[in-house]
C-alpha positions in Angstrom: -0.5 -3.3 -6.7 -0.9 -7.1 -6.4 -4.1 -8.4 -5.0 -4.4 -10.8 -2.2 -5.6 -14.3 -3.1 -7.1 -16.2 -0.2 -7.2 -19.9 -0.9 -9.9 -22.0 1.0 -9.4 -25.6 2.0 -11.7 -26.6 -0.8 -9.8 -24.6 -3.4 -6.5 -26.1 -2.1 -7.9 -29.6 -2.5 -8.9 -28.8 -6.1 -5.4 -27.4 -6.8 -3.7 -30.4 -5.3 -5.9 -32.7 -7.4 -4.9 -30.8 -10.5 -1.2 -31.0 -9.5 -1.5 -34.8 -8.9 -2.9 -35.3 -12.4 0.0 -33.3 -13.8 2.8 -35.0 -11.8 1.7 -38.5 -12.4 2.8 -41.4 -10.2 6.4 -42.1 -11.3 8.0 -41.1 -8.0 9.6 -43.0 -5.2 9.1 -40.4 -2.5 8.1 -36.9 -1.7 10.5 -34.2 -0.4 8.6 -31.4 1.3 10.2 -27.9 1.5 9.4 -26.3 4.9 7.3 -24.7 5.9 4.9 -23.9 3.1 5.3 -27.2 1.3 4.5 -29.4 4.2 0.7 -29.4 3.9 0.6 -29.6 0.0 3.2 -32.4 0.1 1.1 -34.5 2.5 -2.1 -33.9 0.5 -0.2 -34.8 -2.8 1.3 -37.9 -1.2 -2.2 -39.2 -0.3 -3.4 -38.6 -3.9 -0.4 -40.3 -5.4 -0.3 -43.1 -2.8 3.3 -42.2 -1.8 4.0 -43.1 1.8 7.6 -41.9 2.2 7.8 -38.1 2.9 11.1 -36.4 3.7 11.6 -32.8 4.7 14.1 -30.1 3.6 14.3 -27.2 6.0 14.6 -24.0 4.1 14.4 -20.3 4.9 14.6 -17.6 2.2 12.1 -14.9 3.3 13.0 -12.9 6.4 10.3 -12.4 9.1 11.0 -8.6 8.9 10.6 -8.6 5.1 13.0 -9.2 2.2 15.1 -12.2 1.6 18.4 -13.7 2.6 21.1 -13.5 -0.1 20.4 -17.1 -0.8 18.1 -19.8 0.6 19.4 -21.1 4.0 19.1 -24.8 4.1 19.0 -26.3 7.6 17.8 -29.9 7.8 18.3 -31.9 4.6 17.9 -35.7 4.2 21.0 -37.8 4.1 22.2 -38.7 0.6 21.6 -42.4 1.2 17.8 -41.6 1.4 17.8 -39.9 -2.0 20.4 -41.8 -4.0 18.8 -43.6 -7.0 15.4 -42.3 -6.1 12.8 -40.4 -8.2 12.1 -37.5 -5.8 9.0 -35.3 -6.1 10.0 -32.0 -4.5 7.0 -30.0 -3.3 6.6 -26.4 -2.2 3.5 -24.2 -2.1 4.7 -21.5 -4.5 7.5 -20.8 -6.9 8.0 -17.1 -6.4 11.7 -16.4 -7.1 12.4 -20.0 -7.7 15.6 -19.8 -5.7 14.6 -22.1 -2.9 13.4 -24.8 -5.2 16.5 -24.5 -7.4 18.7 -24.9 -4.4 16.8 -28.0 -3.2 16.7 -29.6 -6.6 20.5 -29.1 -6.9 21.0 -30.8 -3.5 18.9 -33.8 -4.5 20.9 -34.2 -7.8 24.1 -33.9 -5.8 22.9 -36.8 -3.5 22.3 -39.0 -6.6 18.5 -38.6 -6.8 16.4 -37.5 -9.8 14.3 -34.6 -8.7 11.0 -33.3 -10.2 9.6 -30.1 -8.9 5.9 -29.5 -8.1 4.3 -26.4 -6.7 0.7 -25.2 -6.2 1.3 -21.7 -7.6 3.9 -20.5 -10.1 4.7 -16.8 -10.5 6.5 -16.6 -13.8 6.8 -12.8 -13.6 8.6 -13.0 -10.2 11.0 -15.9 -11.0 14.7 -15.0 -10.8 16.1 -18.3 -12.0 16.2 -19.9 -15.4 13.6 -22.5 -16.0 10.3 -23.2 -14.5 8.7 -25.8 -12.2 8.2 -29.2 -13.8 4.6 -29.2 -12.6 2.3 -26.5 -11.2 -1.4 -26.3 -10.6 -1.9 -22.6 -11.4 -0.1 -19.4 -12.3 -0.6 -16.2 -10.4 0.9 -12.7 -10.0 -0.6 -11.9 -6.7 0.2 -12.7 -3.1 -1.4 -16.0 -2.0 -2.6 -16.9 1.5 -3.1 -20.6 2.0 -5.7 -21.9 4.6 -2.9 -23.4 6.8 -1.2 -20.0 7.0 -4.3 -18.0 8.0 -3.7 -15.8 11.1 0.0 -16.2 10.7 
């Protein structure tokens, strides 16, 4: 049975610092995947001195449990905002990898060059080929981030 990892704000800051070192600064903008990627994307943007943050609205996990057949993408930036840009795509966790893979494909289709970055990577749970370009740590357990506490 997987354990529960509760991440404090201090620990999250350390993980984001590690992720910032790994991603480097060769990006034009940040694309945050909602909802979990919003806070890490903002924190990462500060550390990388990136001021442009776009949002991709994605739903994969159902509130009652389980997942949709595929990630459901609602809001997505217009292609003109991504074309020719180096886009740092940020989410909190790569569990199955399906949401990130869908978003990366859409950025490529818009003419952007995406690079994926997540706080936690779960290689044993991934259901797609490949891995995130950058991650701060690997885990097998369920992670609760401080901005999700009580939710």
